[in-house]
N, C-alpha and C positions, 0 to 999 in steps of 0.2 A: 040592326043588330051588328055588333062589332065582332069580327072574326079574329081570333088569336091563333097564331101559328105556334109550333112547338118551341121555337127559339125564344119567343117573347115570354111564354109561360115559364120556361126553365130559368130564364134570367130573373124574372120577378120573384120566383120562389127561392132562388139561391141567395138573393139579396136579403130577403126577409129571414131566411134560416141561418145566415152567417152570424156567429157569436161576435161580440164586440172585440174580443181579444185576437181575433183572426183578421181584422181589418188593418191593413198596413198603414193607412193614413192616420189612424188613431194612434199608432205607436210613434209616428212623427210628431203629432200634436202633443202628446204626453212626454215623449222621450227628450225633446229639446229642452223644455223647462226643467225636467228632472236632472238632466246632465248638468245644467247650470247650477242647480242647488247642490249637487254632489261636489262640483268644482269649487263652489263657495265654501263648503265645509272643509274641503281639503286645504284651501288657502287659509282659512281661519286656523286650522291645526298647525300649519307651517308657521304662521305668524305668532302663535302662542308658544310654540316650541323654540323658536329662534327669534327672540325680540331684538330690535335694533338697539345698539348702545346709545346711551344718553351722554352727550358731551356737555359738561358743566364748566370747564375752564375756557375762558375767552381771552385771548391775547389781542387786545384792541390796538396796541401800539407797535405791532410787529412791522419792521421795516419793509418786508416783502409785500405787505398789504397797503402801504401808503399810496402808491400810484392809483390803485383802485379806489381808495377812499377819496383821494383828490379828484379823480374823474367823476365819481358819484356826486360829490359836493358841487363841482363845476356844472354838471348837467342839471342840478336841482336849482341853481340860482337863476333868476330871471335876467335876461339880457335885453337891454333897450326898452324895458317896460318901466315907465315912471312909477315910483312908489308913492302913490297918493292914498291917504286914508279915505275910507268910505264916508260918505256924508251922514 
């Protein structure tokens, strides 16, 4: 026969009698994802109320951009690799 002392019985009864909303770990498990969902909706509201402007005009020949364009083209060209067609 197993002897139970008063501390063991009270601990077992208190765990069984505790409602789910009074357990702190449960609020951490539910609270984290709930906070992320609320933050997502807040971000969506900000994005809808303040849309980014769409730039449609493109000045491709601006003199200030020419060094960047030349550098990009230079980096994209193969150096020292013979240009042989595939068989």
